[in-house]
N, C-alpha and C positions, 0 to 999 in steps of 0.2 A: 824433736823433743820427746824426751824418755818415756818410757810407758806409765813410770810412777806419778811423775807430775802430772801428767792426763789426768791421769784416776786422781789426783788432788784437784784439778781443775772440773771435773764432772760438775760435780755440787755447784757450785759458782755460776757455770753454763745456765743450771735446772733451775737456779734463782732467780735468773733474772728472765728467764724465757717467757712467764704469764707478764712481764711489761713489754717485752719487746711485740708478743704476740697482741697486745691489747695496743701499741701505737699501731700496727701494721693493720688492724681491725679499723682500728677508729678513726684514723690520721691520713694511711696512705689508701684504703680501697676507695673511703669517699672521695680520693681524687679523679676518679674516672668520671665523677657527674660534671667535672668542667666542662667537657663534650656539650653540655647543654646551653652554655655561652657560644656557640655557634650552631645552634638549632631555635628550630621555631618548636621548643617541647612541648610535645601536649602529653598528659600522664597517662593516657588511654595507651596511647601508641608506642611510649616508652621510648629509650635510646636510640633504637635502631627505626621505629616508623616516624621518627619526627621529621621534618623537614629542615633539612642542612640551608643555613641562609649566611654563613660566610661571616662578617664584620656587621652586619646589619646591626646587630643586639647592641654593637659598641658604639655607632654611629649615632643612633638612638639613645644612649646615654649620655654621649657628646653636647647632645642634643636640648636635653633636658635642662628647661630653665632654672635650676636652682641646685644643678651639679658643682657649678663653681663656688656658691655660698655654702655647699655643703662640705665639699674639698676645704674652704677657708678656715669652718669650723673645725674641722676636724683637725688641720695644723695648729692652730693658732690655741685651742683648748689642750691638745697635746703637747705644745710648746711652753707653755703656761705651764702644766700638770711636772713637765719635766724640769724645769730651774726653780719650780715651789719643792721640789722633792729631792732636790740637792742643796737647796739654801738652807733651809729650815732644819731637815737631821743633823748638818753640818754644824749649825748653831747649837743645837738641842744637845748633842754631842760633846761642843764643847766648854758648854756650862757643865753639862753634868760630870764632865771631868775635872772640873774644878772643885764639887762638892765634898768634903773630906766625911761625912756619915756616910758610911758604907749601907747602913739598911735604910737612910731617907734616900742614898740614891737607888737602891736597887727596889723601892717601892715607888719612887717616880716613873722607872724603866715599866716595870708592872703596867701602871695606870696607863701611859701612854700607850702600850702596845696592845693591851685588850681591843680597843675598835678594829684591829686588825682582822679578828678573826669572827668578825659580827658581815652578814651577809649583806648586801645591799637591798635586800628586798625587807630588811626588820629596819636599815637603817633609814631607807627610804621614807618610810612612814615616821619613824623616829621625825626625822627633820622636816616632813610637811606639815606635823604640827609646832616644829618649834619654830619655822621661818614664817607661820600663818602672818597674814598681814593683820589679822583682825584680835586674836586669841595667843599668839604665839609668842615664848617667852622674849625672843628676842627684841620683836617688836612693842613689848613691852614696857621693856628698859630701854628703846628710844625714846618711848613717848614722857617716858620720867623726867628724860633728862630733856626734855623740851621740843625734840625730831617730831619727824612726821614720819608714819609708818611706811615700810621698803616692802615691795611685793618682790621679796626676791627670785622665786620660780615663777612668776609671770610675769617680770619683766626682762625682756632682751637686753638694756642696759645694764641688766647684775648678774642674770642666769651663769653666763659663761665663767663668772668670777667668782659665783657660789659653790660652780662643780669644783675649781680650783682648792677655794678656802676646804670645804666638807670631804673632799678627796683627800687633802694633805692629813688633815685630823684622823682621818681613817688610816695612813697609810705610814708618816714620819715616824711613827714609834718603830716598827719592821728596819727599816733604814738606818735609823738613830743606832741598833744594836748594831749592827754594821761596819757603821764609823769607832765606834765605842771599842768593837772588837779590832779594829788596824789603830786605836790609840792604845793598845796595849802592847803593841809590838814598838813602838817608840824605845829606843835605848833610856834605860833612868838616868844614863852617867850625863846625858847632852843635858839635864834640867839642872843638873850636878855643877856640870861646866858652868851653863847660863849663868847661876845663881851668884859662882866664883867673879864671874865676870860683872855682876851687879844687874842683872836683866831683870825684872821684876817681873811679876805674873803677867800681866797683857805684852811686855816681849818676846819674853818665850811662850806665849802662845803663837806669836808673831812668826819667829824665828824657830822655834824647833818644832811644835806641835802641826801647825799646818802644815811646813815641808813635808814631815813624818806619814802626813795621810795625803798629801799628792798622789802616790801610786793609786791609791782604792781609791780617790775622786777620778782622776781621770777613766780608771776602769769603767766606775759607774754610770757615770756619762756619756764613753761612745759605746757602753752597751746598751742605753735607753734610747742611744737613736734610732733603734731597729724597730722600736714601740713607737713611732713618731705618727702613725696613723690609727696608733689603737687610742681613743681618746676616752675610754672606758665604758663601753655597751651598757654593764650591768647600773652602772650609776646611773647615766642619762635615762636611761629605758624606764628606771623607775621613781626619776627625779621630774621630767621634762613632758611639757603638754602642746598642742598645736600653738598654743599662743608664744611660745619662745621656740617656735619650730627654726626661725630665722636667726637666732644664733646660738643653739643647741642642738639643731640637726645634725647629725655627723653621719658617717660612710654608715658604721655597722648600724645603725637607728634607718638610716635610709634602705638599705638590703634587707631590711626586716620588717618592713612595712612593703616592700616593692613585691618581695619574693611571699611573704607569709599572711599576708594582709590582701595584696591585690592578686595575688598567685600568678607575678610575672612570673615564674620560674627561671626565663635563657634571661631577662633582663638583669633580676639580682644574681644570677651565678655571672653574667661579664661584666658587672661592676665590684662583685666581690674577687673576681680572677684578676681587675684591674689593681686592686688595692694590694692583693698577694704579689704580685710583680712587685708592684714599688717598693712593698716592705721585704721583700728580698733581698733588691738593691741596698735597701739602706742597714739592712742586717748584715748584710756580704762588708759593707764599705765601716761599719761599726767594729765588725770584728775583726778588719785591720788595723782601723784606730788603735783599737786594745792592744794588739801582738805591737804596734809599732809606737807606742805613747807609755805602755803599761806592761809591755812585755806577757801578754795573756796570751794563753794557749790553749785550745781544747782538747788537746791529745798531748 
């Protein structure tokens, strides 16, 4: 590299240096704590003084009576969120694409995008009030139509679906913008050709719009596979209770209770390491699929 070129790039390297340091300090340095998964960790003794137990913590986790249910809850909730996170934004993007008035379209985009910026700490309190079985707005409307109150946050048959619906209400606006951006890359001449051939708006959507969105849809789906074990700790933690542990307890909340509440640091580290390894495999597969079917490259 020429000296002049190196001098021009030094400011760019300095700009990314704080980000690199933050990632190193908060993402790579804590990885040293993985050793606790193979120890009977005692905080007073530290990593070097705690007894080495090998795979005993993993055997203990495998023998836990509710571990299978927790893993199933995680996969089930994550899979439903993944499906809803694809179907709902695509549907809304297609509908907004048919709106002719730009002012109205932009207003709708802004409204559906706003919940994305709100914390689950805030939304959790709002949803607890709205979904209350006694004075909640939703149940008051159900009563008006002659129905019986539903305990959305206290019934194991309703709680997982409540998580999916509320999560999608919060996040679908962000994904919609991604698909709307994909729609702008479709060649307008394709719509003109379809109109000349006699295709109505419905057929144009099926044969022009959706095929034009296919690459970004495939990309979003494949990249989402890497998050299959992340069912949303912030949301679940702020909405669940011991009553719905059977259907709402996920790996992340189990790690929180075992590690921070029960102070079983070694066991919680073992669970976290198990999740990280499986997630790494899913992420690797998802990036391969994204490259294979959507021509997506990291570099």
